[in-house]
N, C-alpha and C positions, 0 to 999 in steps of 0.2 A: 528174538524168541526161536527163529528159524535155525541161527548160528548154533544156539545152546543145544537145540535138538539134534543138529547135525553132529556137535562135538561129542554127544552123549553116546551116539550111534557109532561114531568111528571110535571111541574110546573102547565101545564092547568088542569091535572087530579089531581093535589092536592095530590101526593104520599109523604109519609113521607121520612125523610133523610136516614134511614136505608134502605129502599126500592130502593131509587136512587142509594145508594151505591151497593147493590145488583144487581141490574141491570147494573150498569157500569162494575162492575167486571165479569158479565156474557158475556158482550159484548166484553170485552178485551180477555176472554178465547176465545171465538169464533174466535176472529180475529187471535190470536196465532196460533189456531190449523188449521186455513185456511192457514196460511202462512207456517207451518210445512208441510202439505200435499201437498202444491205446490211445497215446496221443495224437498220433497221426489220424487214426480212426475217427476220433472226436471233433478234432479241430480243422482237419483238411477240405472237408466237405464245404463247399461254396454255401452261402447262405442263402436261404429260400426267399426270394423275391415274389409274394402272393400275387402281385398283378400281373407278372409274367406267367405264372402256373396257370392261373385262369385263362389268361388270353389263349395259351398254348392249348389248355384242355378243350375249350369252346371251339377253338377252329378245328382241331383234331376231331372231335366228336361230328361237329356239322359236315366235315369231309368224308366221313365213314361211308362206304359203300353199302356195307350192309350190316344188321345188328337185330337183335329181338329186345324186347322192352317189355314191363309191366309197369303200369301207371295208373295212379289212384288220386282220386280229388274226394276231400272230405270235410265236413263242418262240424266243428266242436263248440257248442256253448255249455254253460253251467248244467244245463238240464240234460242235454243227450248229445251222442256222437251220431252223425247221418253220413253216410256215406254216398257221393254222389255219382261217382263213375270209379268203377274198377275193371280194367281193361288189359288184355295182352296184346302184344303187337309185334310185327316184324317188319323190317325195312329191306327192300332188295333194289340196288341202283339207286340212281338220283331222285327217281319220283315216283316210287311205289312202296305204298304203304298198306298194311293188311292188318285190322284189329278185330278183334271178338270179346265180348264180355257183356258187362251192365252199364248202362248210362241212366240215370234217375230211376234206376230198378227195372229197366227194361231191357230185355236181351237185345244185343245189336252183333251185326257184322258190318263191316265197311272196308271197302277197297277206295283207296285214292292212287290213281295213275295219271299222272300228268295233269291237265287240266279237267280231269272228269273224276268224279266221286259217286261209286256204287254203293247203294244202300239196300240192305236185304229187308224186305218185307214180311210180315208176319205169316203171309201166304206162300212164302218161298217164292216170291217174285224181286225182281229188283228196280229201284228208282234210281234215275242216272242225273245227277248235276253236272251241267257241263259251264264252260266260261259265260253263257248266259245268265248263271244264276251266280255270279261271281260272291255276291255280299253274303248270300247264305252259305256257300261253299268255303269262305275264308274263316266263318265264325267256326263251322264244324271242323275244318282242318287244325284250327287252333286248338281246339279241343283234344282231336286224337293223335295229333302229332307231337311227340316228346320233345323234338328240336324246336318247336315254337315257344317254349317257355324260355330260351335264350335269346328271344328277340328283346335287345334293350337300346334305349337311346344313350345312355352313359351308365358307368358304374363309379360312382364317387368313392365308395367305401369298401375298401377289401382287406379282410384279416386271414393271416395264416393261425389255424387252430393245431397244428402238429400232424403226426402222422397215424393212420390207424390202418390196422388190417382188414381186407374185404374179399374173401374167398381165397385166402391162401397169397393174396399180393398186396404189396405196400401201396398205399394212398395217401398223397397230400390232401389235407382237410382244409377247404377253402371256404370262409363265411363271407358273403358281400351283400350289400345293399343298393341293389339296382334301381334305376329309373325304367320301369318297364314298358316295351312297345308291343304288347300283346293286348289285342282288343277283348279277347274272350276273359282272360283273368282280371283284366282291368275294370271290367263290369262287375266281375264278384269280388274284388276285394282292395284294399290299398294297404300302404306300410308293408311292402315286400321284404322279408329276410331270408335269403338264400345260403343254403351250403352245398357244397359238391365237394365229391371224393375223387381225384384226378389221380390216375396211376402214375407212379413214379416212373416206370420204365418207359410205357407207351404214351404218355399224355392223354390217353381216353378217359373220360369221364365214366365212372362205374356206377354213381348213385348221385342224384341231386334231390334235396327237400326244399320245399318253400313252405314258409310260414306268414300268413298275411291275417290283416283284420278285416273280416267280412263285412260286407255293405248291407246286406240283407237285414230285416227285421230282426231284432235280437243280437246283432252284432255276431259277438263269437268270433272263431278263428278258423281260416281257410288254412287246410294243410294240403300239399300237393307233394306225393312221392313218385319219384321214378327211378327203375332200376335198369340199367343198361347192360347187356351180357350178348355172349355169341358175336363179338364182333368178327369180321371177315367171313362169317359162315356161308357155305353156298344155300342161297334162299330162292327159290323158284316159285314165283305167284303167278297162279292162273286167274286171269281176269275172267269175271262173269260173262257168260254169252247172253247179250240181251237182244231180244228180236225187234 
């Protein structure tokens, strides 16, 4: 079809037979090179190994010095959808986290700094939990720290679900069924199914969703959604002054 079109064009332009032959050969070469390039782009990429992608993604995210995040817990039944927690937060350095938002329909602001947790009271004072309140502190940290959802005993099932674009970047989508080791969410639900978006270039996780079966009355589904962004941002957290 292409050759016939070119012949008609050449006939109109009154090219010589030699010129026609050269032109057809040039077109053939271009087509072959195009096919070769397409084949190289399609088949030269190494296969995606989901276990490796997930392992690299979790390690890179846990090691990140700073980032911001949105975290939501909600329970869905046939009758209604109830948001339990909806918070925004930021992490600075190895041991500083600050969150604001709502937990169980109550406004909250919390700082987690090393072994101390600062909780803002309704009258603008602060309650401090230290290492002596370790059990209560661990439960709270597991709820407000988005990295706590990556505490696993093992991950027996991992699947690659293709790539997706997220905020202009390409991500591997990995679905997995882990044996969780997070005391807070283990109390809330069972049968966890995770899905993480792992950045193709940086290995950092941009988003993770969790779906599980609620343990509460009426069962239903527990959904946890976490968005990570502003990796490596300069975040300065001022710890509350407590007398």
